[in-house]
C-alpha positions in Angstrom: 0.0 0.0 0.0 1.3 3.5 -0.9 1.9 5.8 2.1 -0.8 8.4 2.5 0.0 11.8 1.2 -0.2 13.3 4.7 2.8 11.3 5.7 4.8 12.5 2.7 3.8 16.0 3.5 4.9 15.5 7.1 8.3 14.1 6.1 8.9 16.9 3.6 8.4 19.5 6.2 11.0 18.1 8.6 14.6 19.1 8.6 16.9 16.2 7.6 18.0 15.3 11.2 14.5 15.1 12.5 13.3 13.2 9.4 16.1 10.7 9.8 15.1 10.1 13.4 11.4 9.8 12.4 12.3 7.2 9.8 14.3 5.2 12.3 11.4 5.2 14.7 9.0 3.9 12.0 11.4 1.1 11.0 11.9 0.0 14.6 8.1 0.1 15.4 7.5 -2.0 12.3 10.1 -4.6 13.4 8.4 -4.8 16.8 4.9 -5.0 15.4 3.8 -1.8 17.3 1.3 0.5 15.8 2.4 4.2 16.0 0.4 7.3 15.3 1.0 11.0 14.9 -1.5 12.6 17.4 -2.7 15.8 18.8 -1.2 19.2 18.0 1.3 18.2 15.4 -1.4 16.5 13.3 -3.8 19.4 13.9 -1.1 21.8 12.6 -0.3 19.5 9.6 -4.0 19.7 8.6 -4.0 23.5 9.1 -0.8 23.8 7.0 1.0 25.4 9.9 4.8 24.5 10.1 5.7 22.5 13.2 8.8 20.6 14.2 7.0 19.0 17.1 6.3 15.3 16.8 3.9 13.7 19.3 3.9 9.9 18.7 1.3 7.6 20.3 2.2 3.9 20.6 -0.2 1.1 21.1 2.4 -0.6 23.3 5.1 0.4 25.7 6.3 3.8 24.7 9.2 4.1 27.2 10.6 0.8 26.1 10.3 1.7 22.4 12.1 5.0 23.2 15.0 3.2 24.9 15.3 0.8 22.0 15.3 3.6 19.5 18.2 5.3 21.4 20.1 2.1 21.6 19.6 1.4 17.9 20.8 4.8 17.0 23.9 4.5 19.2 24.7 1.0 18.0 24.4 1.8 14.3 26.5 5.0 14.8 29.3 3.0 16.4 29.1 0.5 13.6 29.2 3.4 11.1 25.8 2.4 9.5 23.5 4.9 11.2 22.1 7.8 9.2 24.7 10.4 10.0 22.2 13.2 10.4 20.3 11.3 13.1 22.9 12.1 15.7 23.9 15.5 14.5 22.5 18.6 16.2 21.9 22.0 14.7 25.4 23.1 15.7 26.9 20.1 13.8 28.0 18.3 17.0 27.3 14.6 17.6 26.0 13.2 20.8 24.6 10.0 22.3 20.8 10.0 22.3 19.3 10.5 25.7 16.0 9.1 26.9 13.9 10.8 29.6 11.0 8.6 30.8 8.0 9.4 33.0 6.7 6.0 34.1 3.7 7.3 36.0 2.4 8.8 32.7 3.8 6.1 30.3 5.7 8.7 28.3 9.2 9.1 27.1 11.3 11.7 25.2 14.3 10.9 23.0 16.7 13.8 23.0 19.5 14.4 20.5 21.2 17.8 20.0 18.8 20.4 18.6 15.5 18.5 18.9 13.5 15.8 20.7 10.9 13.2 19.9 7.9 12.7 22.4 6.4 9.2 22.6 3.4 8.3 24.7 1.7 5.0 25.4 -1.9 5.1 24.1 -3.9 5.4 27.4 -7.0 6.4 29.3 -7.0 8.8 32.2 -9.0 9.1 35.4 -9.0 12.0 37.9 -9.3 11.3 41.6 -10.4 14.9 42.2 -10.5 18.2 40.2 -7.0 19.5 39.5 -5.3 16.2 40.4 -2.8 14.7 38.0 -4.4 11.8 36.2 -4.0 8.1 36.8 -3.2 6.5 33.4 -4.0 3.0 32.1 -2.7 1.6 28.7 -5.5 1.4 26.2 -6.2 1.6 22.5 -5.6 4.6 20.3 -9.4 5.3 20.3 -9.4 5.4 24.1 -6.4 7.8 24.0 -8.2 10.2 21.7 -11.3 10.3 23.9 -9.2 11.6 26.9 -7.9 14.7 25.1 -8.8 18.3 25.8 -10.4 19.5 22.6 -11.8 17.8 19.5 -9.2 19.5 17.3 -6.5 17.6 19.3 -8.4 14.3 19.3 -7.0 13.2 16.0 -4.6 10.4 15.0 -2.8 9.3 11.8 -1.3 5.8 11.5 2.4 6.1 10.6 3.4 2.5 9.9 2.1 -0.5 8.1 -0.7 -1.3 7.6 -1.4 2.4 6.9 -4.8 3.8 7.2 -5.5 6.5 4.6 -8.2 8.0 6.8 -7.5 10.0 10.0 -8.9 8.6 13.2 -11.4 11.2 14.3 -13.9 9.9 16.9 -14.9 13.3 18.2 -15.4 15.3 15.0 -12.2 17.3 15.2 -11.8 17.7 11.5 -15.3 19.2 11.2 -14.4 21.6 14.0 -11.2 22.6 12.3 -13.3 23.5 9.2 -15.8 25.4 11.4 -13.0 27.1 13.3 -14.3 26.0 16.7 -12.7 25.0 20.0 -14.9 22.3 21.5 -14.4 20.3 24.7 -15.0 16.6 24.6 -17.4 16.4 27.6 -19.1 18.6 30.2 -16.6 17.8 33.0 -13.5 18.5 30.9 -12.6 21.8 32.7 -13.3 20.2 36.1 -10.9 17.4 35.4 -8.2 19.8 34.3 -8.8 23.6 34.6 -5.7 24.4 32.7 -7.8 23.6 29.7 -9.6 26.9 30.3 -6.3 28.7 29.6 -5.6 26.5 26.6 -9.1 27.0 25.1 -8.5 30.8 25.0 -4.9 30.3 23.8 -5.9 28.1 20.9 -8.8 30.4 20.0 -6.3 33.3 19.8 -3.6 31.4 18.0 -5.8 30.1 15.2 -8.5 32.8 15.1 -11.1 30.3 16.2 -14.2 30.7 18.4 -14.9 28.8 21.5 -18.0 26.7 20.8 -21.0 28.0 22.7 -21.7 25.0 24.9 -18.0 24.7 25.7 -17.9 28.4 26.6 -20.8 27.9 29.1 -18.9 25.0 30.7 -15.8 27.1 30.8 -17.5 30.0 32.6 -19.3 27.6 35.0 -16.0 26.0 36.0 -13.7 29.0 36.5 -13.5 28.3 40.2 -11.6 25.1 39.5 -8.6 27.1 38.5 -8.0 27.4 42.2 -7.2 23.6 42.2 -4.3 24.0 39.8 -0.8 24.1 41.4 1.5 27.1 40.9 4.0 24.9 39.0 1.4 24.0 36.4 0.1 27.6 36.2 3.7 28.8 35.6 4.0 26.4 32.7 0.8 27.6 31.2 1.7 31.3 31.5 5.1 30.5 29.9 3.2 28.9 27.0 1.0 31.9 26.7 4.0 34.3 26.7 5.5 32.3 23.9 2.5 33.1 21.6 2.8 35.8 19.0 0.1 37.9 20.7 0.0 36.9 24.4 -1.8 40.2 25.3 -4.9 39.0 23.3 -5.0 35.8 25.4 -4.5 37.6 28.7 -7.1 40.3 27.9 -9.7 37.6 27.0 -8.8 35.6 30.2 -9.3 38.9 32.2 -12.7 39.5 30.6 -13.8 36.0 31.3 -12.8 36.2 35.0 -10.2 33.5 34.7 -7.3 35.7 36.0 -9.3 36.7 39.0 -10.1 33.1 39.6 -6.4 32.3 39.8 -5.6 35.3 42.1 -8.1 38.0 43.1 -5.6 40.8 42.4 -4.4 39.5 39.0 -5.7 41.8 36.2 -4.8 42.6 32.7 -5.9 46.1 31.7 -5.3 48.0 28.4 -2.0 49.6 29.6 -0.6 46.2 30.2 -1.7 45.0 26.8 0.0 48.0 25.2 3.2 47.2 27.2 3.3 43.7 25.8 3.2 45.0 22.2 6.0 47.5 23.0 8.2 44.8 24.6 8.2 42.6 21.6 11.3 42.7 19.3 9.6 45.0 16.8 7.9 47.1 19.5 10.4 49.9 19.9 11.8 52.1 17.2 15.2 51.2 15.8 17.9 50.6 18.4 15.5 50.0 21.2 14.6 46.3 20.6 14.5 43.5 23.0 15.2 40.0 21.8 12.5 37.4 22.2 14.0 36.0 25.4 14.2 39.5 26.9 10.7 40.3 25.9 9.3 37.2 27.6 11.3 37.8 30.8 9.8 41.3 30.9 6.2 40.1 30.5 6.2 38.7 34.0 6.7 42.0 35.9 4.0 43.6 33.7 1.6 41.4 35.7 2.4 43.3 38.8 1.4 46.7 37.4 -0.6 48.7 40.0 -0.1 46.1 42.7 1.4 46.8 46.1 4.3 44.7 47.5 2.2 42.1 49.3 0.0 41.7 46.2 2.9 41.3 43.9 4.4 38.7 46.2 1.1 36.8 46.3 0.9 36.7 42.5 4.5 35.6 42.2 3.9 32.8 44.7 0.6 31.7 43.0 2.3 31.5 39.7 5.4 29.7 41.2 7.6 32.4 39.7 11.3 31.7 39.5 13.7 33.7 41.7 14.5 36.3 39.0 10.8 36.6 38.1 9.9 37.1 41.7 12.5 39.9 42.0 11.2 41.6 38.9 7.6 41.4 40.0 8.5 42.7 43.5 10.4 45.7 42.0 7.4 47.1 40.2 5.7 48.9 43.2 9.0 50.5 44.1 9.5 51.7 40.5 6.1 53.2 40.5 6.9 55.3 43.6 10.3 56.2 42.2 9.0 57.4 38.8 8.1 61.0 39.8 11.7 61.5 40.8 12.9 60.3 37.4 10.8 63.0 35.7 12.5 66.0 37.3 13.9 68.7 35.0 17.5 68.9 34.0 18.3 65.6 35.7 21.8 64.3 34.9 22.2 60.9 33.3 24.3 59.7 36.2 21.6 60.7 38.6 19.2 58.4 36.7 21.7 55.5 36.2 22.9 55.1 39.7 19.6 54.2 41.5 18.3 52.3 38.5 21.3 49.9 38.7 19.7 48.2 41.8 16.6 47.1 39.8 16.2 43.9 37.7 16.4 44.7 34.0 13.1 42.9 33.1 11.4 45.2 35.6 13.0 48.3 34.1 12.0 47.2 30.6 8.4 46.5 31.8 8.1 49.9 33.5 9.5 51.7 30.4 6.7 50.1 28.4 4.0 50.8 31.0 4.7 54.4 32.0 2.7 57.1 30.3 5.3 59.8 31.2 7.4 60.4 28.0 10.3 61.8 30.0 10.4 58.9 32.4 10.2 56.5 29.4 13.0 58.2 27.5 15.3 58.2 30.6 14.6 54.6 31.3 15.3 53.6 27.6 18.4 55.7 27.6 19.6 53.8 30.7 18.7 50.4 29.3 20.1 50.8 25.8 23.1 53.2 26.4 23.9 54.5 29.9 24.2 51.1 31.7 26.6 49.9 29.1 29.0 52.9 29.2 32.3 52.5 31.0 35.2 55.0 31.6 38.3 54.7 29.4 40.4 54.1 32.5 40.4 50.8 34.4 41.5 50.1 38.0 45.0 49.0 36.7 45.2 52.4 34.8 44.5 54.2 38.1 47.2 52.2 39.9 49.6 53.0 37.1 48.9 56.7 37.7 50.0 56.3 41.3 46.7 56.2 43.0 46.6 54.0 46.1 44.6 50.8 46.0 41.6 50.4 48.3 37.9 51.3 48.4 38.6 54.8 47.1 39.7 53.3 43.8 36.2 52.0 43.2 34.7 55.3 44.2 36.9 57.1 41.7 35.9 54.7 38.9 32.3 55.4 39.8 32.9 59.1 39.5 34.7 58.7 36.2 31.8 56.7 34.8 29.3 59.4 36.0 31.5 62.1 34.5 31.4 60.3 31.2 27.7 59.9 31.3 27.2 63.6 32.0 29.7 64.7 29.3 32.2 66.1 31.8 35.0 63.7 30.7 35.1 62.8 27.0 38.6 61.6 26.6 41.2 59.5 28.4 43.1 62.7 29.3 40.0 64.2 30.9 39.6 61.1 33.0 43.2 61.1 34.1 42.9 64.8 35.2 39.6 64.1 37.0 41.1 61.0 38.7 44.1 62.9 40.1 41.8 65.7 41.2 39.4 63.4 43.0 42.3 61.6 44.6 43.7 64.8 45.9 40.3 65.9 47.2 39.9 62.6 49.0 43.2 62.9 50.7 42.6 66.5 51.8 39.0 66.1 53.0 39.0 62.5 54.2 35.5 62.4 52.6 33.9 61.7 49.3 32.3 64.1 46.9 28.6 63.6 46.4 26.6 64.3 43.3 23.5 66.1 44.7 21.1 64.8 42.1 22.3 61.3 42.6 22.0 61.6 46.4 18.4 62.8 46.0 17.5 59.9 43.8 19.4 57.4 45.9 17.3 58.5 48.9 14.2 58.3 46.8 15.1 54.8 45.6 15.9 53.7 49.2 12.5 54.9 50.5 10.7 53.4 47.6 12.3 50.0 48.1 11.2 50.2 51.8 7.7 51.0 50.8 7.8 54.6 52.0 7.0 57.8 50.2 10.0 60.0 49.2 10.0 63.7 50.1 8.4 65.3 47.0 11.3 67.8 46.9 13.7 64.9 46.4 15.9 66.2 49.3 18.0 63.6 51.0 18.1 63.6 54.8 21.7 64.8 54.9 23.5 68.1 54.3 24.5 69.1 50.8 28.2 68.8 49.9 30.9 68.8 52.4 
């Protein structure tokens, strides 16, 4: 029997290394008499003509064992010199032994080689002891496996090895829903069994431009409270998936309107300023020279969630979403930045007076705040710091200062700080300027036994200190010490 066109279409869209691994899997499954199927999202995307390098393979048999046998076969043939050379070569051109990660409780396995991976699952049924609990799985047929899935458009399977079935297995009418552009749950308790499906329903609707089927939408609204049963770790995974979408603000805005965010945490909101910030933070969001890369943008989405929250609320949200340590710091910094912002808007503020206090804040929080603030002066000063000022360094190094005869010790670091500030403020534009300023500051330090203080920096340093403590800075920006020495 000739292979179905869909399989040829699938293979043609795979890079050579993944295609080679795919072919090895089919060959091995055939030799073991195990039926294997392309299932779920990868098949859905194939039918929608959306490029995807993901391969989710269901096995009517022991998937972890098949995964280990595949890795062993690849390694054995590689050592014998008969393996497909691409099968073990990653994107960087390096070779590596295949690695298998198994999850026995869920009857799944992943075969990893440099640059990509292959997910295998045992066809199974699932039962839930209580809402939000992880499922108990039992090996079953492929038809049973499809009936356990979240939405009809993901309840599809294509046989990959002999005897091939030309037709797609579609017990829930998923192909018709793809044509009708609908997100439909498989049964009325779907969101109670796993409330993360609420987030995914909105995510898929946004990604594909689909609508949530009316009855499914009624079930979704009815079961919002079950989001409280989902662990922070699982919520963190789902939010990370949302942030990886091309327009995550659309998803979060819809979740806000549905009440899903408030069901996760009562203070969690997503208002128009936050949506605007997401669009600005994307790599094409700022004008030339102000871009974040994709990784930086996604890191900066997290603190946007803390906009208009106080410190305890920001901490609660970060805990509820099981934020990582850097993410927690970024979320916690947002209330302090909101209090500091009026001081950043002062007239004739030197660049060094902006740069010094901002250095204590996480970069994702600063990017987020620059995208959120509606004060153009504050935004420009933040962006100047993020893209220019924080990267500027004096011409002279510590070794250069020692070579000039300056003594080692803490004062050396203080002089370097002043040189950097002088460069930021245009007061030292050459190496010679810095040498003169270094000698001058060294002499002043020896004579006074004290350090010179930039008044504007001291004012903002005090403002930053009080903001981080949760206090309100003096509106005049005056520090609680005398001026100068």
